[in-house]
MITORDO-37370 format. One record per residue (C-alpha): z, y negated, x negated. Coordinates in Angstrom, 3 decimals. Layout:
<sites>
         w         v         u
         Z         Y         X
...
</sites>
This chain:
<sites>
         w         v         u
     0.000     0.000     0.000
    -1.231    -3.188    -1.633
    -0.243    -6.656    -0.441
    -3.426    -8.626     0.268
    -2.181   -11.847     1.784
     0.868   -13.605     3.184
     0.369   -16.268     5.871
     3.150   -18.623     6.979
     2.624   -19.170    10.701
     3.342   -22.486    12.466
     6.136   -20.845    14.522
     8.148   -20.050    11.374
     7.172   -16.370    11.170
     5.343   -14.808     8.234
     2.353   -12.488     8.569
     1.898   -10.009     5.726
    -1.359    -8.124     5.343
    -1.501    -4.824     3.456
    -4.460    -2.740     2.334
    -3.957     0.959     3.117
    -7.509     2.020     2.185
    -7.812     5.553     0.838
   -10.516     7.911    -0.340
   -11.707    10.565     2.125
   -14.467    12.227     0.086
   -16.307    11.660    -3.171
   -18.353     8.762    -1.808
   -16.489     7.650     1.344
   -13.233     5.886     2.138
   -11.113     5.073     5.148
   -10.681     1.298     5.195
    -7.324     0.488     6.804
    -5.446    -2.802     7.007
    -1.872    -3.263     8.245
    -0.713    -6.580     9.703
     3.070    -7.037     9.927
     5.401    -9.743    11.173
     9.197    -9.436    10.878
    11.097   -11.017    13.761
    14.794   -11.849    13.719
    16.479   -10.901    17.005
    18.297   -13.968    18.335
    20.792   -14.021    21.204
    19.022   -17.097    22.607
    16.016   -14.910    23.505
    17.966   -13.143    26.246
    19.396   -14.036    29.663
    22.664   -12.230    28.951
    24.694   -11.153    25.930
    24.503    -7.564    27.233
    20.702    -7.583    26.913
    20.961    -8.933    23.383
    23.460    -6.244    22.399
    21.396    -3.495    24.016
    18.358    -4.359    21.904
    20.371    -5.068    18.771
    22.260    -1.745    19.007
    18.956     0.148    19.017
    16.845    -1.884    16.550
    19.386    -3.876    14.576
    18.827    -7.540    13.859
    15.113    -7.331    13.119
    11.960    -6.210    14.922
     8.598    -5.573    13.285
     5.233    -6.299    14.843
     2.806    -3.873    13.186
    -0.899    -3.652    13.949
    -3.495    -1.595    12.085
    -7.255    -1.887    11.982
    -9.254     0.919    10.435
   -12.710     2.309     9.989
   -13.287     5.857     8.738
   -16.093     7.340     6.680
   -17.201     4.090     5.069
   -19.516     4.512     2.098
   -18.370     3.077    -1.208
   -21.211     0.552    -1.081
   -20.001    -0.835     2.276
   -16.256    -0.849     1.572
   -15.944    -4.543     0.649
   -18.024    -5.680     3.642
   -16.024    -3.564     6.121
   -12.767    -4.744     4.554
   -13.801    -8.389     5.050
   -14.997    -7.732     8.616
   -11.687    -6.149     9.643
    -9.697    -8.981     8.076
   -11.795   -11.698     9.719
   -11.762    -9.914    13.099
    -7.971    -9.792    13.105
    -7.603   -13.403    12.045
   -10.112   -14.607    14.646
    -8.642   -12.558    17.518
    -4.901   -12.403    16.803
    -3.736   -15.248    14.594
    -3.472   -17.663    17.523
    -1.417   -15.090    19.484
     1.000   -14.459    16.604
     1.348   -18.214    15.990
     2.536   -18.926    19.522
     5.952   -20.634    19.614
     7.180   -17.984    22.090
     5.801   -14.918    20.281
     9.147   -13.684    18.870
    10.983   -14.159    22.169
     8.232   -12.510    24.218
     8.094    -9.518    21.879
    11.873    -9.031    22.047
    11.843    -9.275    25.859
     8.925    -6.852    26.075
    10.809    -4.274    24.027
    13.946    -4.825    26.119
    11.893    -4.240    29.282
    10.593    -0.969    27.812
    14.148     0.098    26.918
    15.247    -0.485    30.518
    12.204     1.257    32.033
    12.213     4.202    29.610
    15.775     4.651    28.327
    15.094     8.283    27.393
    12.783     7.096    24.581
    15.649     5.257    22.907
    18.429     7.852    23.117
    19.586     9.953    20.221
    18.414    13.543    20.280
    20.918    15.345    22.587
    20.117    18.670    20.894
    20.395    18.180    17.156
    18.814    20.764    14.903
    21.215    23.651    14.212
    22.768    23.800    10.784
    21.350    26.423     8.479
</sites>
């Protein structure tokens, strides 16, 4: 995983872009980019302290937005072009969204909504693996 770029967004968040490209065969690669934003969970995002604690108890004090773009079976000759296309596509389509002043709050509330709708996804395994 190689750091390509770090972008400071107008809303105070930082977007980090990583290159996860790897070789598939002798003359082809899988071009993959990872876009990540770390978000501090603030109590002010939530209507009640109980909601804040519910999210914080599951995820801790930080959430991570992670999005990947990839293209498989790219010839070595086309790797740089595909890499640039994926990077520009993300920036053109998503940078405005991530820069929104309410992005961090909306992401935290979206995850809280999912916790409330699907609590089974966020519970510890009730049947731990038996000891050997």
